[in-house]
C-alpha positions as CSV (number, residue, x, y, z in Angstrom):
1,M,-0.1,-0.2,0.1
2,T,1.2,3.3,-0.9
3,L,1.3,6.5,1.4
4,A,-1.1,8.3,-1.0
5,V,-3.5,5.1,-0.7
6,L,-3.1,5.0,3.0
7,E,-4.0,8.7,3.2
8,A,-7.1,8.5,1.3
9,K,-8.3,5.7,3.5
10,V,-7.7,7.9,6.5
11,I,-9.8,10.7,4.7
12,S,-12.4,8.2,4.2
13,W,-12.1,7.2,7.7
14,H,-12.5,10.8,8.7
15,K,-15.7,11.5,6.6
16,K,-17.4,8.2,7.9
17,R,-17.2,9.8,11.2
18,N,-18.1,13.4,10.4
19,L,-14.6,14.7,11.2
20,I,-14.4,16.8,8.4
21,E,-17.5,18.6,8.1
22,G,-18.5,18.2,11.6
23,S,-15.1,19.5,12.9
24,T,-12.9,22.6,12.8
25,D,-9.0,23.1,12.2
26,I,-8.9,24.4,16.0
27,A,-10.7,21.5,17.3
28,Q,-8.2,19.0,15.4
29,F,-5.3,21.2,16.4
30,N,-6.4,20.7,20.0
31,K,-6.6,16.8,19.3
32,L,-3.0,17.0,17.8
33,L,-1.6,18.6,21.2
34,E,-3.3,15.5,22.9
35,E,-1.3,13.2,20.5
36,V,1.8,15.1,20.7
37,E,1.7,15.1,24.5
38,E,0.9,11.2,24.2
39,L,4.1,10.9,22.0
40,R,6.0,13.0,24.4
41,L,5.0,10.7,27.6
42,S,6.1,7.4,25.5
43,L,9.5,8.9,24.7
44,D,9.9,9.9,28.3
45,S,9.1,6.3,29.5
46,D,11.3,4.6,26.7
47,L,8.0,2.8,25.0
48,T,7.7,2.6,21.2
49,P,6.4,5.8,19.6
50,I,4.9,3.8,16.5
51,D,1.2,4.5,17.9
52,D,1.7,7.9,18.7
53,I,3.2,8.9,15.5
54,G,0.7,7.1,13.6
55,D,-1.9,9.0,15.7
56,I,-0.5,12.5,15.2
57,M,-0.3,11.7,11.3
58,V,-4.0,10.9,11.3
59,V,-4.6,14.3,12.8
60,L,-2.4,16.1,10.6
61,I,-4.3,14.4,7.4
62,N,-7.5,15.9,8.7
63,I,-6.0,19.4,9.0
64,A,-4.3,19.0,5.6
65,H,-7.3,17.6,4.1
66,R,-9.8,20.4,5.5
67,N,-7.2,23.0,3.9
68,N,-7.3,21.6,0.6
69,L,-3.6,19.7,1.1
70,T,-1.9,16.5,1.2
71,L,0.8,15.2,3.4
72,F,3.0,14.9,0.3
73,E,2.5,18.5,-0.3
74,C,3.2,19.7,3.0
75,M,6.2,17.4,3.2
76,Y,7.4,18.7,-0.1
77,H,7.2,22.2,1.0
78,A,8.9,22.0,4.2
79,Y,11.7,19.8,2.4
80,N,12.2,22.7,-0.1
81,D,12.3,25.2,3.0
82,I,14.8,23.1,4.8
83,K,17.2,21.2,2.2
84,Y,19.8,24.2,1.9
85,R,19.5,25.2,5.5
86,K,22.5,25.7,7.8
87,G,22.9,25.7,11.4
88,K,24.5,23.9,14.4
89,M,23.6,21.7,17.0
90,V,22.9,22.8,20.4
91,D,22.1,20.5,23.3
92,G,20.9,17.7,20.8
93,V,18.5,20.3,18.8
94,F,19.5,21.7,15.3
95,V,19.3,25.3,15.3
96,K,19.0,27.1,12.0
97,E,21.6,29.8,11.0
98,L,19.7,33.1,11.1
99,I,20.3,36.0,8.4
100,D,19.9,39.7,9.6
101,E,18.4,42.2,7.4
102,S,21.9,43.1,6.1
103,G,22.5,39.3,4.7
104,R,24.9,38.9,7.4
105,I,24.9,35.3,9.1
106,V,23.9,35.8,13.1
107,D,24.9,33.6,15.5
108,A,22.1,30.7,15.9
109,V,21.9,31.0,19.7
């Protein structure tokens, strides 16, 4: 099964449960926050994040669909934003390089 087919199945699941017409972006965003917190708890407890990541993707598909987008379009857009990005690692997190109005690189931290 391809990601596109699976995404279509998730959209169908949402529609059958009235989670597209019967919900809002804000309601789905709040659901997304719930799912992200579950991911944090799983990671903090050294549990596998597979279910939490999947649940997050299901909610993101809902939000994308209600905004006439696909996961592919969103990921493609994000990749094009980051593909040439430079920065450095700070405490295990990548901090992007900042450029000021004059075009000079500003310290990322």
